[in-house]
KETINU-49805 format. One line per 4 residues: number of its first residue (from 1); their letters; for each residue y, z, x of N, C-alpha, C. Coordinates in steps of 0.05 Angstrom, whole numbers. Each point is the difference from the previous one (the first is absolute). Example, Ala and Ser with C-alpha at 12.3 -4.5 7.8 and 13.67 -1.06 7.14 Angstrom:
BEGIN
1> AS> -114,156,264,24,0,-18,24,0,18; 21,-14,-7,24,1,16,22,14,-15
//
This chain:
BEGIN
1> MQIH> 152,341,105,-24,10,-13,-22,2,21; -19,17,-5,-22,5,19,-26,-11,-11; -16,-12,17,-27,-8,-8,-19,21,11; -16,12,-18,-19,20,8,-29,-9,-7
5> VVKP> -18,1,19,-27,-8,-4,-17,26,-4; -13,1,-23,-15,24,-8,-23,6,20; 0,25,9,-21,9,18,-21,17,-14; -24,4,11,-20,17,-13,11,27,-5
9> GESL> -5,10,-24,8,27,-8,28,2,-11; 15,-22,0,27,2,-10,1,-4,-30; 18,15,-13,6,-4,-28,29,-8,-2; 8,-9,-23,28,-8,-4,19,24,4
13> FIIG> -10,24,-7,16,24,4,4,6,30; -21,-3,16,3,4,29,18,-21,12; -2,-25,-9,17,-21,11,29,5,-7; 4,9,-25,27,7,-8,13,21,17
17> NIYG> -16,20,7,10,22,17,7,-10,28; -15,-20,10,6,-11,27,28,-11,1; 8,-13,-21,26,-14,-1,22,15,-16; -8,22,-12,20,15,-16,7,-15,-25
21> VPYE> -20,-13,-12,5,-15,-25,-20,10,-21; 9,6,-24,-19,8,-21,-21,-22,-4; -25,9,-3,-21,-19,-2,3,-18,-25; 14,11,-21,4,-16,-24,17,-25,6
25> QIAQ> 20,3,18,17,-23,7,-16,-21,15; -19,8,17,-17,-19,14,-18,-15,-19; -11,15,-19,-17,-12,-20,15,-20,-17; 24,7,-8,16,-18,-17,9,-24,16
29> ANEL> 8,3,25,9,-23,16,-22,-20,4; -24,10,5,-23,-17,5,-16,-8,-25; 10,9,-23,-12,-6,-26,-29,6,0; -7,25,10,-28,9,1,-9,7,-28
33> EDAS> -23,-10,-8,-11,6,-26,-11,28,-2; -10,11,22,-11,27,1,8,12,27; 20,18,0,11,12,24,-21,17,15; -21,7,-13,-21,17,13,-20,-17,16
37> QLAI> 1,-26,-3,-20,-17,12,13,-19,21; -9,3,25,9,-18,21,-24,-10,16; 4,-23,13,-20,-11,18,8,5,29; -19,8,16,6,1,29,8,-28,9
41> GQAL> 23,-1,15,10,-26,9,19,-13,-19; 5,12,-23,19,-11,-19,29,3,11; 16,-21,-2,27,0,9,19,7,-22; 15,22,3,20,9,-19,28,-4,11
45> VIPI> 19,-6,-17,28,0,8,12,27,-9; 12,14,20,13,26,-6,29,-5,-5; 10,7,-23,28,-6,-7,20,19,13; 5,-5,26,21,15,15,19,-20,12
49> VGTY> 23,9,8,20,-17,14,-7,1,29; -5,-23,13,-8,0,28,-30,6,2; -8,6,25,-29,6,4,-2,23,21; -24,11,1,-7,19,21,-19,-12,20
53> YWVR> 3,9,25,-18,-10,21,-11,25,15; -26,0,3,-13,22,14,-7,-9,29; 10,15,20,-3,-7,28,-30,-2,8; -6,-21,14,-28,-5,9,-1,3,30
57> PGDS> -24,4,11,-3,2,29,12,-25,14; 16,5,21,12,-22,15,27,-9,-10; 8,11,-24,26,-8,-11,23,12,17; 22,-15,-1,25,11,11,22,-5,-21
61> LYRI> 22,15,2,22,-3,-18,11,-29,2; 1,-10,24,10,-27,5,-17,-21,-15; -27,2,3,-17,-19,-13,2,1,-30; 0,24,-11,2,4,-29,27,-11,-10
65> AQTH> 21,6,14,27,-10,-8,0,-31,1; -11,-12,21,0,-29,2,-15,-13,-22; -23,12,-7,-18,-11,-21,15,-1,-27; 17,20,-4,14,2,-26,29,-10,1
69> GLSV> 7,-13,22,27,-12,1,22,20,2; -5,23,14,20,21,3,5,6,29; 23,12,6,4,10,27,-13,27,3; -6,7,25,-11,27,5,18,22,-10
73> ERLA> 26,-4,6,20,20,-8,1,4,-30; -1,-23,-15,1,2,-29,-25,13,-12; -23,-7,11,-25,12,-10,-1,30,6; 9,8,24,1,28,7,19,15,-18
77> QINN> 23,-12,-5,20,13,-17,-10,5,-28; -12,-21,-11,-11,2,-28,-20,23,-2; -16,3,21,-22,20,-1,8,26,14; 25,2,9,10,25,12,-17,9,23
81> INPA> -6,-19,19,-16,7,23,15,-10,25; -9,10,23,12,-7,26,-11,-28,8; 18,-20,4,-10,-27,7,-16,0,27; 4,20,17,-15,1,25,-24,19,-2
85> GILQ> -4,11,-24,-22,19,-3,-27,-14,-1; -21,17,0,-28,-10,-1,-10,2,-29; -11,-23,-10,-11,0,-27,-28,12,0; -7,12,-22,-26,12,-4,-17,-18,-18
89> VGQR> -25,-4,7,-17,-16,-17,-2,13,-27; 4,-16,-21,0,10,-27,27,8,-11; 20,0,18,27,6,-8,10,-21,-20; 14,9,-21,9,-18,-21,29,-8,5
93> LYIP> 6,-26,1,27,-10,3,8,-15,-25; 25,3,-8,10,-15,-23,13,-26,9; -8,-22,-12,11,-27,6,17,-8,-24; 26,-5,4,17,-7,-23,-6,-28,-10
97> EPPK> 8,-5,-24,-5,-25,-13,17,-22,14; -13,-22,9,16,-22,13,16,-15,-21; 20,-16,9,15,-16,-19,-18,-20,-14; 6,-5,-26,-17,-19,-15,8,-28,6
101> TPID> -20,-18,0,4,-28,5,3,-15,-27; 20,-17,-3,3,-15,-25,-20,-23,-1; -15,-3,-21,-19,-22,-3,0,-9,-30; -12,-23,-5,-6,-9,-27,-29,8,-6
105> SLLY> -6,5,-25,-27,5,-9,-6,-19,-24; -25,-8,-1,-9,-20,-20,-27,9,-11; -3,1,-26,-25,8,-12,-8,-21,-21; -25,-10,3,-11,-18,-21,-9,17,-24
109> VEPR> 4,-11,-24,-12,12,-24,-15,-22,-14; -24,7,-9,-17,-20,-14,-7,10,-27; 18,-4,-20,-6,10,-27,-21,-17,-14; -16,14,-16,-20,-13,-16,7,4,-30
113> NPVS> -11,-17,-17,6,0,-28,-19,17,-16; 8,20,-14,28,9,-2,8,17,24; 27,1,5,10,17,22,-4,29,-7; -14,15,17,-6,28,-6,24,18,3
117> QQMI> 0,22,-15,21,20,3,0,12,28; -25,2,11,-2,12,27,15,-18,20; -3,-26,-3,15,-18,19,30,3,-4; 9,1,-24,29,4,-5,9,26,13
121> TEVR> -15,21,-3,7,26,12,1,-2,31; -19,-14,12,-1,-3,29,24,-17,10; 7,-21,-16,23,-16,8,25,17,0; 3,16,-21,24,18,-1,0,19,24
125> QRVG> -24,9,8,-2,20,22,7,-12,27; -5,-26,4,2,-12,26,25,-17,5; 12,-11,-21,21,-20,4,24,11,16; 4,26,-1,22,11,15,-3,-3,30
129> QLTY> -25,-3,9,-6,-4,29,-5,-29,7; 9,-18,-17,-5,-29,4,26,-16,2; -1,-20,18,20,-21,0,-8,-22,-19; -25,-7,1,-11,-22,-17,-25,10,-15
133> LAMF> -2,-9,-25,-24,3,-16,-10,-28,-6; -24,-7,10,-10,-27,-2,-21,-2,-23; 6,-17,-19,-17,-4,-24,-22,-20,6; -25,10,2,-23,-17,7,-16,-4,-25
137> SYEV> -4,-25,-10,12,-23,11,4,-21,-22; 17,-20,6,4,-23,-16,-19,-22,11; -21,-6,-15,-20,-19,10,10,-28,-6; 4,-16,21,10,-27,-3,-23,-18,-10
141> QRDG> 6,-15,-21,-19,-19,-11,3,-28,13; -19,-17,-3,0,-26,14,23,-18,-10; 10,5,-23,23,-16,-10,27,12,7; 0,23,15,24,12,8,10,22,-19
145> SLKE> -14,4,-22,6,22,-18,-9,26,12; 8,22,-12,-6,27,11,-14,17,-21; -22,12,8,-13,20,-17,11,27,7; 15,12,-19,15,24,6,-18,25,-4
149> PPLD> 5,21,17,-14,25,-4,13,17,-21; -14,20,-11,14,18,-19,20,17,15; 23,5,-12,22,13,14,7,27,-11; -2,3,-27,11,23,-14,29,3,8
153> DIPT> 9,24,7,28,3,9,2,7,30; -21,-9,15,0,7,29,24,-12,15; 8,-25,-5,24,-10,15,25,16,-7; 3,9,-24,24,16,-8,0,27,14
157> IAQN> -24,12,2,-2,26,14,8,-3,29; -10,-21,13,7,-5,28,30,-5,4; 11,-17,-17,28,-7,2,18,25,-4; -7,17,-19,16,24,-5,-1,19,23
161> AGAL> -22,-1,16,-2,17,23,11,-12,26; 11,-24,-2,12,-13,23,-19,-16,17; -25,-4,-10,-19,-16,15,2,-29,-10; -2,-19,19,1,-28,-7,-27,-10,-10
165> NMMV> 0,-14,-22,-25,-12,-10,-7,-26,15; -26,-3,6,-10,-25,12,-21,-12,-18; 0,-26,-3,-22,-13,-14,-18,-13,21; -25,5,-3,-20,-10,19,-14,-24,-12
169> LTNL> 2,-23,13,-15,-24,-8,-26,-2,16; -22,-5,-13,-26,-2,14,-14,-25,-8; -19,-8,17,-18,-22,-5,-27,11,-11; 2,21,-16,-25,11,-12,-9,-18,-23
173> ENYG> -26,-4,-1,-12,-16,-21,-28,10,-4; -7,7,-25,-26,11,-6,-6,25,18; 20,17,3,-2,26,14,-4,-2,30; 6,-23,11,-1,-3,29,21,-19,10
177> FSAD> 8,3,26,20,-18,12,-13,-28,3; 14,-20,-9,-11,-27,-1,16,-18,19; -13,-9,22,12,-19,18,4,-27,-14; -18,-7,-18,2,-25,-14,24,-1,-19
181> LAHA> 5,22,-14,24,2,-17,25,-3,17; 1,14,22,24,-1,18,4,-29,10; -22,-13,8,3,-28,10,11,-18,-22; -9,4,-25,11,-16,-22,30,3,-2
185> LFTD> 10,25,3,29,5,-1,14,-12,23; -13,2,24,13,-11,24,4,-30,-2; -18,-14,-14,0,-29,0,11,-12,-26; 7,16,-20,11,-9,-25,29,10,-1
189> QAAQ> 19,-17,7,28,9,2,11,8,-27; -8,-13,-21,10,7,-26,-9,27,-8; -26,6,4,-11,26,-7,13,22,17; 4,-7,26,12,19,18,29,8,-9
193> NRMI> 15,-20,-6,28,5,-9,0,15,-27; -20,-6,-17,-2,14,-25,-5,30,5; -19,5,19,-6,28,7,25,15,9; 15,-13,18,24,13,12,21,5,-22
197> QNAI> 4,-19,-17,20,3,-21,-9,21,-21; -26,0,-6,-10,21,-18,3,27,12; -4,2,26,3,26,14,29,9,-1; 18,-18,5,29,7,-1,9,8,-28
201> ETAN> -9,-14,-20,6,7,-27,-10,27,-8; -25,5,8,-12,27,-5,15,22,14; 7,-5,25,14,20,16,27,7,-13; 14,-20,-9,26,4,-13,-4,15,-27
205> RIGY> -22,-6,-14,-4,13,-26,-9,29,3; -17,5,19,-11,28,3,17,17,18; 13,-13,19,17,15,19,-13,3,27; -17,-19,8,-11,1,27,21,-10,20
209> KDIH> 1,12,23,19,-8,20,-13,-15,23; -26,1,2,-15,-14,21,-24,-14,-12; -5,-24,10,-25,-15,-8,-18,-1,24; -23,12,-4,-18,6,22,-26,-17,-2
213> FDFE> -6,-15,20,-24,-17,0,-23,14,14; -21,5,-15,-24,12,11,-23,-20,-4; 1,-22,16,-20,-21,-1,-20,6,22; -25,5,-7,-20,8,19,-24,-18,1
217> LLFP> -16,3,21,-25,-15,4,3,-30,-4; 21,-11,13,7,-28,-3,-16,-17,19; -1,-26,-5,-12,-19,19,17,0,25; -11,4,24,16,0,24,16,-26,4
221> EDRE> -11,-22,-9,14,-26,4,24,-2,-18; 4,19,-19,23,0,-18,23,16,12; -2,7,25,21,17,13,28,-11,-4; 4,-25,8,27,-12,-2,8,-6,-29
225> LYNQ> -20,-6,-17,6,-4,-28,11,26,-12; -12,23,7,10,26,-9,28,5,10; 5,-7,25,27,3,11,20,-17,-15; -8,-24,-7,18,-18,-15,6,11,-28
229> LLRN> -20,12,-13,4,12,-26,20,23,2; -3,16,21,18,23,4,29,-9,5; 3,-22,15,27,-10,5,13,-10,-26; -16,-14,-16,10,-10,-26,7,24,-17
233> ARDQ> -18,20,-1,6,24,-17,24,15,10; 2,3,27,23,14,11,27,-12,-8; 1,-26,1,26,-14,-7,7,5,-29; -19,-1,-18,6,4,-28,4,29,-7
237> IHKA> -15,18,13,2,29,-5,27,10,10; 7,-8,24,26,9,11,23,-11,-17; -2,-24,-9,21,-11,-17,3,16,-25; -22,13,-10,1,16,-24,10,29,7
241> GLTI> 6,6,25,10,26,8,-22,21,3; -25,-9,5,-23,18,3,-10,-2,29; -17,18,8,-13,-1,26,-29,-9,-3; -11,-8,22,-28,-10,1,-15,15,22
245> STAL> -25,8,-6,-16,13,20,-29,-9,-2; -16,7,20,-29,-8,-1,-17,23,11; -25,-1,-7,-21,18,11,-15,-16,21; -4,13,23,-14,-14,23,-26,15,6
249> APKA> -21,-16,4,-25,11,8,2,11,29; -16,20,7,2,13,26,-11,-16,23; 17,-12,16,-8,-16,23,12,11,25; -16,0,21,9,11,26,6,-22,20
253> GEVT> 1,-25,-10,6,-23,17,3,-25,-17; 4,-22,13,6,-26,-13,-27,-12,-10; -11,11,-21,-25,-9,-12,7,-22,-20; -12,-23,3,6,-23,-19,-25,-8,-15
257> TGIY> -22,14,3,-24,-7,-14,-9,24,-17; -20,-4,-17,-10,21,-17,18,8,-22; -6,22,-13,14,8,-25,28,9,5; 7,7,25,28,8,7,16,-23,12
261> GAHD> -12,-23,5,13,-21,15,25,-12,-12; 2,1,-27,23,-13,-13,25,17,0; -3,25,9,24,18,1,13,-3,27; 23,-13,0,16,-6,24,22,21,4
265> YKAH> -5,19,17,18,23,3,29,-10,7; 2,-18,19,26,-8,9,16,-15,-22; -14,-17,-14,13,-15,-22,8,19,-23; -17,18,-7,7,19,-21,24,17,8
269> GEIC> 0,8,25,23,16,10,26,-15,-1; -1,-26,4,24,-17,-1,8,-6,-29; -19,-4,-17,6,-9,-28,8,23,-18; -14,23,3,2,21,-20,19,22,8
273> DFVV> 9,15,-20,18,22,5,-14,24,12; -26,3,-7,-17,20,13,-29,-6,-6; -18,13,15,-28,-4,-3,-14,27,0; -24,2,-12,-16,24,2,-26,-7,13
277> LMTY> -8,17,19,-25,-4,14,-22,15,-14; -21,-14,-7,-23,13,-14,-18,13,21; 10,20,14,-14,13,22,-21,20,-9; -20,-10,-14,-22,17,-9,-24,-18,-7
281> EWGY> -22,12,-8,-25,-14,-7,-16,-8,25; 2,16,22,-21,-3,21,-26,11,-11; 2,24,-12,-22,10,-16,4,-10,-28; -20,-13,-12,4,-11,-27,-26,3,-16
285> TYSA> 0,-11,-24,-21,5,-19,-28,-6,11; -2,-22,15,-27,-9,10,-3,4,30; 18,14,13,-3,4,29,-17,24,6; -6,4,25,-12,25,9,21,22,-2
289> PQAV> -7,25,-2,20,22,-2,18,1,24; 26,0,-5,20,2,21,28,5,-13; 19,6,17,27,4,-10,11,-25,-13; 14,4,-22,12,-22,-14,24,-12,15
293> SPIG> 15,17,13,23,-10,17,0,16,26; -18,-6,18,-1,13,26,25,-6,16; 11,20,14,26,-3,13,1,-21,21; -22,-4,15,0,-20,22,4,-29,-11
297> PVRR> -17,-9,-18,4,-27,-12,27,-2,-15; 8,21,-13,26,-2,-14,23,-4,21; -2,15,22,20,-4,21,1,-28,11; -23,-12,3,-1,-27,11,12,-21,-19
301> VVEY> -4,4,-26,13,-17,-20,31,3,2; 9,24,2,29,5,1,11,-12,26; -14,3,22,10,-12,25,3,-30,-2; -19,-13,-13,2,-29,-4,23,-6,-20
305> AVSQ> 1,15,-21,21,-5,-21,28,1,12; 6,20,16,27,2,11,6,-21,21; -21,-13,10,5,-23,19,7,-25,-15; -5,-1,-27,5,-24,-16,21,4,-21
309> IPRD> 5,24,-9,17,6,-23,20,21,8; 26,-2,-9,19,22,6,-10,26,-12; 3,22,16,-10,26,-9,11,9,-26; 25,-7,-5,13,10,-24,-9,-16,-25
313> KIFL> -20,-17,3,-11,-14,-22,-29,9,-6; -11,19,16,-28,6,-1,-5,27,-14; -18,0,-20,-11,24,-12,-28,4,11; -6,24,9,-27,8,8,-16,6,-26
317> GQNL> -23,-13,-3,-17,6,-24,-17,24,4; -4,16,-22,-16,24,2,-16,3,-26; -26,4,4,-18,5,-22,2,29,-10; -1,3,-26,-1,27,-12,-28,6,-10
321> YGYD> -20,-9,14,-27,3,-9,-19,1,24; -25,7,-6,-22,-1,20,-24,-11,-14; -23,2,13,-25,-10,-11,-23,20,4; -19,0,-19,-24,16,2,-23,-20,2
325> WSAP> -12,-3,24,-23,-18,4,-26,15,-3; -20,-13,-11,-27,13,-2,-20,-16,16; -19,14,12,-21,-13,17,-18,-17,-18; -12,-22,12,4,-9,28,27,-13,4
329> FGQA> 11,4,24,28,-8,6,1,-28,12; 18,-16,-9,6,-26,13,-22,-20,0; -18,1,-20,-22,-19,-3,4,-18,-24; -16,-21,-1,3,-19,-22,-5,12,-27
333> DSKP> -18,20,-1,-7,13,-25,15,26,-5; 21,5,16,15,25,-3,16,-1,-26; 4,23,-12,17,2,-23,29,-2,8; 17,-11,-17,29,0,6,11,28,2
337> AVAL> 18,4,18,13,27,3,17,5,-25; 3,25,-6,16,9,-23,27,9,11; 22,-12,-11,27,8,8,7,28,-12; 15,16,15,8,26,-10,27,8,13
341> SPRM> 15,15,-14,26,9,11,-4,22,21; 20,5,17,-3,22,19,-6,27,-14; 13,5,-23,-6,26,-14,-29,0,-10; -10,-22,-10,-27,-1,-9,-20,4,23
345> ATNL> 7,-12,23,-17,3,24,-1,29,9; 23,13,1,1,28,8,-16,18,-20; 4,-5,-25,-15,16,-20,-30,-5,2; -8,-24,7,-28,-6,4,-12,16,23
349> AINE> 15,1,22,-9,17,23,-2,29,-8; 19,10,-16,-1,28,-9,-25,4,-18; -4,-18,-19,-23,3,-18,-27,-2,14; -1,-17,20,-25,-3,15,-3,20,23
353> KVSI> 21,17,3,0,21,20,-6,-10,29; 15,-22,6,-3,-12,27,27,1,14; 0,0,27,24,0,15,11,-28,3; 27,-1,1,13,-26,5,5,-3,30
357> EYDA> -9,-21,11,4,-6,29,24,-18,3; 10,-2,24,23,-18,5,-5,-17,25; 1,-26,-4,-4,-19,22,27,-4,14; 1,10,25,26,-1,15,7,-28,9
361> VAQA> -20,-18,3,5,-27,8,11,-17,-24; -14,2,-23,9,-15,-24,23,14,-13; 4,26,6,20,17,-14,-6,0,-30; -25,9,-7,-8,-1,-28,-21,22,-5
365> PHFT> 2,14,-23,-20,20,-7,-25,-13,-13; -22,14,3,-26,-10,-12,-19,23,-3; -21,-4,-16,-21,20,-2,-25,-13,-11; -22,13,3,-26,-9,-10,-12,20,-19
369> YYDQ> -13,-9,-21,-14,18,-18,-25,-15,-11; -17,16,-14,-24,-12,-12,1,6,-30; -5,-21,-17,1,4,-28,-26,13,-11; -2,3,-26,-23,14,-11,-26,-15,4
373> QGTE> 2,-26,4,-24,-16,6,-7,-1,29; 16,14,16,-6,1,29,12,-24,15; 16,-16,-13,13,-23,13,24,9,17; 1,-9,25,22,6,17,25,-15,-8
377> HEVW> 23,14,1,26,-13,-6,19,6,23; 17,-20,6,21,4,20,26,-8,-12; 20,18,2,26,-3,-12,22,-1,21; 16,-20,-1,24,-2,17,24,-3,-19
381> FEDA> 22,14,7,23,1,-18,25,5,16; 22,7,-13,26,6,13,7,29,-5; 13,12,19,11,27,-4,27,3,14; 11,24,1,26,5,11,2,-9,29
385> RSIN> -22,4,15,1,-8,29,0,-30,3; -16,-14,-16,-2,-29,3,26,-14,-9; 12,10,-22,25,-12,-8,23,6,19; -1,24,12,20,7,20,-1,-18,24
389> AKFD> -25,-8,8,-3,-19,22,12,-27,-7; -2,-9,-25,13,-25,-8,30,3,-1; 10,23,-8,29,4,0,10,-1,29; -15,11,19,8,-1,28,2,-29,9
393> LLKE> -19,-17,-9,-1,-28,8,24,-14,-12; 6,5,-25,23,-12,-13,26,6,15; 3,25,8,24,8,14,1,-12,29; -23,-1,13,-1,-11,27,9,-29,1
397> FRLR> -9,-15,-20,7,-29,-1,25,-6,-16; 12,20,-11,26,-3,-14,-3,-21,-22; -20,3,-17,-5,-19,-22,18,7,-23; 2,-19,-18,18,3,-24,-10,23,-18
401> GIMY> -27,1,-3,-10,21,-18,-30,-1,-3; -9,14,-21,-28,3,-6,-7,-10,-28; -23,-13,-2,-10,-10,-25,-26,14,-7; -3,7,-26,-24,14,-9,-15,-16,-21
405> WKLG> -26,-2,4,-18,-10,-20,-19,23,-8; 2,10,-24,17,-6,-22,4,26,-16; 17,0,-21,5,22,-17,-26,8,-14; -4,26,-5,-23,9,-16,-22,13,17
409> LAFP> 4,0,27,-19,12,18,13,25,13; -8,23,-8,14,25,6,-2,6,30; 23,3,13,2,7,28,26,16,4; 1,24,-10,25,16,0,11,4,28
413> QNWL> -17,3,20,10,6,27,17,-23,11; -7,-25,-8,15,-23,9,29,3,-9; 4,6,-26,27,1,-11,16,23,11; -13,22,6,13,23,13,11,-8,27
417> LLED> -18,-12,16,8,-8,28,20,-23,0; -2,-18,-19,19,-22,-1,28,11,-4; 3,19,-19,26,12,-5,10,17,23; -19,12,14,7,18,22,10,-16,24
421> RFTI> -12,-24,5,6,-15,25,21,-22,-3; 4,-9,-25,17,-23,-4,20,4,-23; 22,-15,2,19,-4,-22,-6,-27,-12; -7,0,-25,-7,-26,-13,26,-14,-10
425> RKR> 3,-24,10,24,-16,-8,-3,-10,-28; 23,1,-14,2,-13,-26,19,-24,3; -10,-23,-6,15,-25,5,14,-10,-25
//
């Protein structure tokens, strides 16, 4: 598939003619609400097999072939040109589709009571592209009992589509992650064992195949206590014929202090069947405007992770959302940023008639607009280019797969490119 960035003066009809694709197909693939409205800088995925490359000044057939993993002879043959000939600037070359890489995919779903029909529809739409569907979340109580989320028939839908159901255990209490609650579980062996046995019983009853620990914002001094809980859970969970996994905060080194200190990459890699890296939230609700998952920091987390954990146990985390910050930015009296999906962000740029810029360092799109009160807003989000950069990273480091937070945030280009570049394993 081809990624096309909308230029001034382009319409969907013009873009369709460039690639020989009816504009209606492009609109449908990208789930455009109004095919007549585009933003300059908007990234579209063109539903074609392979891609086209337009020759730039200084290009050679050798360089282009190397970039795309082809021999000069093969590239020349495909395009019916002389391998020793001179390329013309602007000349179009066809690049065939490379072999797909097999990976796992994991998507969190966070149902609310009552479970909406829209969520059910979205689950049905996405489960075919998933290895795991993670139910967020079973809130662990201080006595080891579990507060269950509403399920409807989501687990059955996933199972029928060949996706494995995961139950997510969290230390959420009063709508926030509680280090105190987690510490109570770490130090009360009876409550801890009750939690594990309740989780196994629930997994057997509902049909979960993995029990996933998402314990966050822990006391750093509880690092080894958390490791001990995971070892205890691992032994009982494996005995029950299930797998165990954890969510890890994004660390680029051996940090043992602060809110990420209790997450021990090496120990989790040894104890668990797999882990997911929460490689996002550099830009967050109360931060200054910036990319949510800039490629540089994400890369550094992955580099550290593969030095501590086997690659075939690591999922790269990916946000399916961005943020809209309003001025004043990054100050004590700043308003919290508003989360929005990539489709919502693109529609906002269209409605505000502003161009979408792309930060080549962060590998992330962004734009600025002013609301009716004259307040400045800055929006950072994800698009086809930014997710493609993460896919490149995943392939470079040969990771097990990709994890998404979360269902319900429309990003059609992600799913198009995921299917184009990878074969999703069903376990």
